[in-house]
Biotite code that builds the C-alpha atoms (Angstrom):
import biotite.structure as struc

atoms = struc.array([
    struc.Atom([163.454, 122.311, 24.021], chain_id="A", res_id=1, res_name="UNK", atom_name="CA", element="C"),
    struc.Atom([162.849, 121.382, 20.381], chain_id="A", res_id=2, res_name="UNK", atom_name="CA", element="C"),
    struc.Atom([163.832, 117.736, 20.984], chain_id="A", res_id=3, res_name="UNK", atom_name="CA", element="C"),
    struc.Atom([161.584, 117.561, 24.043], chain_id="A", res_id=4, res_name="UNK", atom_name="CA", element="C"),
    struc.Atom([158.604, 118.718, 21.984], chain_id="A", res_id=5, res_name="UNK", atom_name="CA", element="C"),
    struc.Atom([159.386, 116.109, 19.350], chain_id="A", res_id=6, res_name="UNK", atom_name="CA", element="C"),
    struc.Atom([159.403, 113.387, 22.005], chain_id="A", res_id=7, res_name="UNK", atom_name="CA", element="C"),
    struc.Atom([156.156, 114.653, 23.519], chain_id="A", res_id=8, res_name="UNK", atom_name="CA", element="C"),
    struc.Atom([154.265, 114.946, 20.226], chain_id="A", res_id=9, res_name="UNK", atom_name="CA", element="C"),
    struc.Atom([155.482, 111.934, 18.254], chain_id="A", res_id=10, res_name="UNK", atom_name="CA", element="C"),
    struc.Atom([152.637, 109.651, 19.367], chain_id="A", res_id=11, res_name="UNK", atom_name="CA", element="C"),
    struc.Atom([149.769, 112.167, 18.987], chain_id="A", res_id=12, res_name="UNK", atom_name="CA", element="C"),
    struc.Atom([151.086, 113.220, 15.580], chain_id="A", res_id=13, res_name="UNK", atom_name="CA", element="C"),
    struc.Atom([151.379, 109.591, 14.471], chain_id="A", res_id=14, res_name="UNK", atom_name="CA", element="C"),
    struc.Atom([147.749, 109.025, 15.455], chain_id="A", res_id=15, res_name="UNK", atom_name="CA", element="C"),
    struc.Atom([146.521, 112.223, 13.768], chain_id="A", res_id=16, res_name="UNK", atom_name="CA", element="C"),
    struc.Atom([148.450, 111.507, 10.568], chain_id="A", res_id=17, res_name="UNK", atom_name="CA", element="C"),
    struc.Atom([147.102, 107.960, 10.516], chain_id="A", res_id=18, res_name="UNK", atom_name="CA", element="C"),
    struc.Atom([143.523, 109.223, 10.662], chain_id="A", res_id=19, res_name="UNK", atom_name="CA", element="C"),
    struc.Atom([144.212, 111.821, 7.965], chain_id="A", res_id=20, res_name="UNK", atom_name="CA", element="C"),
    struc.Atom([145.700, 109.129, 5.747], chain_id="A", res_id=21, res_name="UNK", atom_name="CA", element="C"),
    struc.Atom([142.715, 106.850, 6.424], chain_id="A", res_id=22, res_name="UNK", atom_name="CA", element="C"),
    struc.Atom([140.280, 109.536, 5.304], chain_id="A", res_id=23, res_name="UNK", atom_name="CA", element="C"),
    struc.Atom([142.386, 110.258, 2.234], chain_id="A", res_id=24, res_name="UNK", atom_name="CA", element="C"),
    struc.Atom([142.495, 106.556, 1.312], chain_id="A", res_id=25, res_name="UNK", atom_name="CA", element="C"),
    struc.Atom([138.755, 106.246, 1.912], chain_id="A", res_id=26, res_name="UNK", atom_name="CA", element="C"),
    struc.Atom([137.853, 109.116, -0.414], chain_id="A", res_id=27, res_name="UNK", atom_name="CA", element="C"),
    struc.Atom([140.451, 108.117, -2.982], chain_id="A", res_id=28, res_name="UNK", atom_name="CA", element="C"),
    struc.Atom([139.012, 104.606, -2.968], chain_id="A", res_id=29, res_name="UNK", atom_name="CA", element="C"),
    struc.Atom([135.477, 105.942, -3.441], chain_id="A", res_id=30, res_name="UNK", atom_name="CA", element="C"),
    struc.Atom([136.603, 108.251, -6.239], chain_id="A", res_id=31, res_name="UNK", atom_name="CA", element="C"),
    struc.Atom([138.600, 105.611, -8.123], chain_id="A", res_id=32, res_name="UNK", atom_name="CA", element="C"),
    struc.Atom([136.057, 102.854, -7.812], chain_id="A", res_id=33, res_name="UNK", atom_name="CA", element="C"),
    struc.Atom([133.216, 105.168, -8.778], chain_id="A", res_id=34, res_name="UNK", atom_name="CA", element="C"),
    struc.Atom([134.932, 105.421, -12.152], chain_id="A", res_id=35, res_name="UNK", atom_name="CA", element="C"),
    struc.Atom([135.202, 101.633, -12.418], chain_id="A", res_id=36, res_name="UNK", atom_name="CA", element="C"),
    struc.Atom([132.008, 100.371, -10.767], chain_id="A", res_id=37, res_name="UNK", atom_name="CA", element="C"),
    struc.Atom([129.783, 103.424, -10.573], chain_id="A", res_id=38, res_name="UNK", atom_name="CA", element="C"),
    struc.Atom([128.812, 104.636, -7.115], chain_id="A", res_id=39, res_name="UNK", atom_name="CA", element="C"),
    struc.Atom([128.469, 101.146, -5.674], chain_id="A", res_id=40, res_name="UNK", atom_name="CA", element="C"),
    struc.Atom([130.012, 101.094, -2.194], chain_id="A", res_id=41, res_name="UNK", atom_name="CA", element="C"),
    struc.Atom([128.494, 97.712, -1.456], chain_id="A", res_id=42, res_name="UNK", atom_name="CA", element="C"),
    struc.Atom([130.427, 95.938, -4.201], chain_id="A", res_id=43, res_name="UNK", atom_name="CA", element="C"),
    struc.Atom([132.932, 93.205, -3.452], chain_id="A", res_id=44, res_name="UNK", atom_name="CA", element="C"),
    struc.Atom([135.822, 95.039, -5.132], chain_id="A", res_id=45, res_name="UNK", atom_name="CA", element="C"),
    struc.Atom([135.194, 98.164, -3.052], chain_id="A", res_id=46, res_name="UNK", atom_name="CA", element="C"),
    struc.Atom([135.039, 96.258, 0.249], chain_id="A", res_id=47, res_name="UNK", atom_name="CA", element="C"),
    struc.Atom([138.130, 94.188, -0.542], chain_id="A", res_id=48, res_name="UNK", atom_name="CA", element="C"),
    struc.Atom([140.295, 97.122, -1.646], chain_id="A", res_id=49, res_name="UNK", atom_name="CA", element="C"),
    struc.Atom([138.989, 99.273, 1.175], chain_id="A", res_id=50, res_name="UNK", atom_name="CA", element="C"),
    struc.Atom([140.051, 96.760, 3.821], chain_id="A", res_id=51, res_name="UNK", atom_name="CA", element="C"),
    struc.Atom([143.451, 96.090, 2.250], chain_id="A", res_id=52, res_name="UNK", atom_name="CA", element="C"),
    struc.Atom([144.365, 99.742, 1.658], chain_id="A", res_id=53, res_name="UNK", atom_name="CA", element="C"),
    struc.Atom([143.150, 100.946, 5.041], chain_id="A", res_id=54, res_name="UNK", atom_name="CA", element="C"),
    struc.Atom([145.058, 98.287, 6.981], chain_id="A", res_id=55, res_name="UNK", atom_name="CA", element="C"),
    struc.Atom([148.241, 98.841, 4.987], chain_id="A", res_id=56, res_name="UNK", atom_name="CA", element="C"),
    struc.Atom([147.868, 102.577, 5.573], chain_id="A", res_id=57, res_name="UNK", atom_name="CA", element="C"),
    struc.Atom([147.372, 102.169, 9.327], chain_id="A", res_id=58, res_name="UNK", atom_name="CA", element="C"),
    struc.Atom([150.446, 99.986, 9.730], chain_id="A", res_id=59, res_name="UNK", atom_name="CA", element="C"),
    struc.Atom([152.758, 102.019, 7.526], chain_id="A", res_id=60, res_name="UNK", atom_name="CA", element="C"),
    struc.Atom([151.736, 105.584, 8.377], chain_id="A", res_id=61, res_name="UNK", atom_name="CA", element="C"),
    struc.Atom([151.599, 105.083, 12.140], chain_id="A", res_id=62, res_name="UNK", atom_name="CA", element="C"),
    struc.Atom([155.053, 103.514, 12.344], chain_id="A", res_id=63, res_name="UNK", atom_name="CA", element="C"),
    struc.Atom([156.682, 105.781, 9.755], chain_id="A", res_id=64, res_name="UNK", atom_name="CA", element="C"),
    struc.Atom([155.382, 109.110, 11.055], chain_id="A", res_id=65, res_name="UNK", atom_name="CA", element="C"),
    struc.Atom([156.071, 108.270, 14.686], chain_id="A", res_id=66, res_name="UNK", atom_name="CA", element="C"),
    struc.Atom([159.583, 107.079, 13.879], chain_id="A", res_id=67, res_name="UNK", atom_name="CA", element="C"),
    struc.Atom([160.309, 110.038, 11.643], chain_id="A", res_id=68, res_name="UNK", atom_name="CA", element="C"),
    struc.Atom([159.308, 112.633, 14.249], chain_id="A", res_id=69, res_name="UNK", atom_name="CA", element="C"),
    struc.Atom([161.469, 111.422, 17.141], chain_id="A", res_id=70, res_name="UNK", atom_name="CA", element="C"),
    struc.Atom([164.906, 113.073, 17.257], chain_id="A", res_id=71, res_name="UNK", atom_name="CA", element="C"),
    struc.Atom([166.914, 109.923, 18.056], chain_id="A", res_id=72, res_name="UNK", atom_name="CA", element="C"),
    struc.Atom([166.454, 106.207, 18.751], chain_id="A", res_id=73, res_name="UNK", atom_name="CA", element="C"),
    struc.Atom([164.346, 105.932, 15.596], chain_id="A", res_id=74, res_name="UNK", atom_name="CA", element="C"),
    struc.Atom([164.942, 102.208, 15.204], chain_id="A", res_id=75, res_name="UNK", atom_name="CA", element="C"),
    struc.Atom([163.740, 101.374, 18.692], chain_id="A", res_id=76, res_name="UNK", atom_name="CA", element="C"),
    struc.Atom([160.760, 103.676, 18.418], chain_id="A", res_id=77, res_name="UNK", atom_name="CA", element="C"),
    struc.Atom([159.836, 102.019, 15.100], chain_id="A", res_id=78, res_name="UNK", atom_name="CA", element="C"),
    struc.Atom([159.841, 98.606, 16.768], chain_id="A", res_id=79, res_name="UNK", atom_name="CA", element="C"),
    struc.Atom([157.876, 99.968, 19.730], chain_id="A", res_id=80, res_name="UNK", atom_name="CA", element="C"),
    struc.Atom([155.267, 101.544, 17.446], chain_id="A", res_id=81, res_name="UNK", atom_name="CA", element="C"),
    struc.Atom([155.070, 98.314, 15.452], chain_id="A", res_id=82, res_name="UNK", atom_name="CA", element="C"),
    struc.Atom([154.313, 96.415, 18.652], chain_id="A", res_id=83, res_name="UNK", atom_name="CA", element="C"),
    struc.Atom([151.811, 99.073, 19.727], chain_id="A", res_id=84, res_name="UNK", atom_name="CA", element="C"),
    struc.Atom([149.819, 99.089, 16.474], chain_id="A", res_id=85, res_name="UNK", atom_name="CA", element="C"),
    struc.Atom([149.922, 95.289, 16.321], chain_id="A", res_id=86, res_name="UNK", atom_name="CA", element="C"),
    struc.Atom([148.593, 95.067, 19.880], chain_id="A", res_id=87, res_name="UNK", atom_name="CA", element="C"),
    struc.Atom([145.845, 97.561, 19.129], chain_id="A", res_id=88, res_name="UNK", atom_name="CA", element="C"),
    struc.Atom([144.922, 95.721, 15.931], chain_id="A", res_id=89, res_name="UNK", atom_name="CA", element="C"),
    struc.Atom([144.829, 92.407, 17.800], chain_id="A", res_id=90, res_name="UNK", atom_name="CA", element="C"),
    struc.Atom([142.664, 93.957, 20.509], chain_id="A", res_id=91, res_name="UNK", atom_name="CA", element="C"),
    struc.Atom([140.250, 95.427, 17.965], chain_id="A", res_id=92, res_name="UNK", atom_name="CA", element="C"),
    struc.Atom([140.035, 92.350, 15.754], chain_id="A", res_id=93, res_name="UNK", atom_name="CA", element="C"),
    struc.Atom([139.745, 89.624, 18.380], chain_id="A", res_id=94, res_name="UNK", atom_name="CA", element="C"),
    struc.Atom([138.653, 91.127, 21.690], chain_id="A", res_id=95, res_name="UNK", atom_name="CA", element="C"),
    struc.Atom([136.281, 93.934, 20.703], chain_id="A", res_id=96, res_name="UNK", atom_name="CA", element="C"),
    struc.Atom([134.684, 91.798, 17.975], chain_id="A", res_id=97, res_name="UNK", atom_name="CA", element="C"),
    struc.Atom([133.765, 88.730, 19.976], chain_id="A", res_id=98, res_name="UNK", atom_name="CA", element="C"),
    struc.Atom([133.196, 86.373, 17.057], chain_id="A", res_id=99, res_name="UNK", atom_name="CA", element="C"),
    struc.Atom([136.072, 85.032, 14.985], chain_id="A", res_id=100, res_name="UNK", atom_name="CA", element="C"),
    struc.Atom([136.058, 85.531, 11.228], chain_id="A", res_id=101, res_name="UNK", atom_name="CA", element="C"),
    struc.Atom([138.612, 85.149, 8.477], chain_id="A", res_id=102, res_name="UNK", atom_name="CA", element="C"),
    struc.Atom([138.041, 88.766, 7.426], chain_id="A", res_id=103, res_name="UNK", atom_name="CA", element="C"),
    struc.Atom([139.196, 90.039, 10.820], chain_id="A", res_id=104, res_name="UNK", atom_name="CA", element="C"),
    struc.Atom([142.168, 87.691, 10.763], chain_id="A", res_id=105, res_name="UNK", atom_name="CA", element="C"),
    struc.Atom([143.031, 89.006, 7.296], chain_id="A", res_id=106, res_name="UNK", atom_name="CA", element="C"),
    struc.Atom([142.831, 92.615, 8.541], chain_id="A", res_id=107, res_name="UNK", atom_name="CA", element="C"),
    struc.Atom([145.088, 91.815, 11.491], chain_id="A", res_id=108, res_name="UNK", atom_name="CA", element="C"),
    struc.Atom([147.683, 90.074, 9.312], chain_id="A", res_id=109, res_name="UNK", atom_name="CA", element="C"),
    struc.Atom([147.748, 92.925, 6.777], chain_id="A", res_id=110, res_name="UNK", atom_name="CA", element="C"),
    struc.Atom([148.256, 95.522, 9.534], chain_id="A", res_id=111, res_name="UNK", atom_name="CA", element="C"),
    struc.Atom([150.917, 93.374, 11.183], chain_id="A", res_id=112, res_name="UNK", atom_name="CA", element="C"),
    struc.Atom([152.871, 92.795, 7.967], chain_id="A", res_id=113, res_name="UNK", atom_name="CA", element="C"),
    struc.Atom([152.753, 96.442, 6.879], chain_id="A", res_id=114, res_name="UNK", atom_name="CA", element="C"),
    struc.Atom([153.893, 97.713, 10.283], chain_id="A", res_id=115, res_name="UNK", atom_name="CA", element="C"),
    struc.Atom([156.698, 95.128, 10.487], chain_id="A", res_id=116, res_name="UNK", atom_name="CA", element="C"),
    struc.Atom([157.836, 96.054, 6.975], chain_id="A", res_id=117, res_name="UNK", atom_name="CA", element="C"),
    struc.Atom([157.961, 99.741, 7.868], chain_id="A", res_id=118, res_name="UNK", atom_name="CA", element="C"),
    struc.Atom([159.734, 99.090, 11.184], chain_id="A", res_id=119, res_name="UNK", atom_name="CA", element="C"),
    struc.Atom([162.319, 96.883, 9.495], chain_id="A", res_id=120, res_name="UNK", atom_name="CA", element="C"),
    struc.Atom([162.960, 99.592, 6.933], chain_id="A", res_id=121, res_name="UNK", atom_name="CA", element="C"),
    struc.Atom([163.911, 101.891, 9.794], chain_id="A", res_id=122, res_name="UNK", atom_name="CA", element="C"),
    struc.Atom([165.733, 99.126, 11.625], chain_id="A", res_id=123, res_name="UNK", atom_name="CA", element="C"),
    struc.Atom([167.941, 98.170, 8.672], chain_id="A", res_id=124, res_name="UNK", atom_name="CA", element="C"),
    struc.Atom([169.008, 101.768, 8.264], chain_id="A", res_id=125, res_name="UNK", atom_name="CA", element="C"),
    struc.Atom([168.253, 102.195, 4.568], chain_id="A", res_id=126, res_name="UNK", atom_name="CA", element="C"),
    struc.Atom([167.317, 105.807, 5.183], chain_id="A", res_id=127, res_name="UNK", atom_name="CA", element="C"),
    struc.Atom([170.415, 108.033, 5.553], chain_id="A", res_id=128, res_name="UNK", atom_name="CA", element="C"),
    struc.Atom([168.631, 110.290, 8.075], chain_id="A", res_id=129, res_name="UNK", atom_name="CA", element="C"),
    struc.Atom([168.342, 107.492, 10.622], chain_id="A", res_id=130, res_name="UNK", atom_name="CA", element="C"),
    struc.Atom([170.625, 107.810, 13.625], chain_id="A", res_id=131, res_name="UNK", atom_name="CA", element="C"),
])
C-alpha cells in the first residue's frame, strides 16, 4: 500500500515542490538583491539572476523530487521526468510564446541542462539509495 501511494503521488509532489522552490528562490532573490541594488526589481542583474535561478530550480527540483519519491526504477523515472520537464519547457518557450527570442531559448537551454544533469546523477548511481 505504501509503495502504491508513492507511485500515485510522485508527480503531484514533484510539481508542488517545484512551485514551493520557485517561490523560495523568488523571495530569496528579492531579499539578496535588495541588499545589493536596493529594491529595484527592474534592474538587469535581478532579471538575469531571476531567470537563471528559476530555470535551474525547475529542472533540478522537479526531476530530483519525483525520482526520490518513487520506490523503485528511480533511474528510469528520472529520465522520464527529464523528458517531461524538457517537453513542457519547450512548449512554454516556443509554442505558447509565439515570437522567437534569445531569452526564451536561453531559458529552455538552462532548464534542459539542469534537468539532464539531475537525471544523469540518478542514472549514474552516485547516490547509494538508488536501486
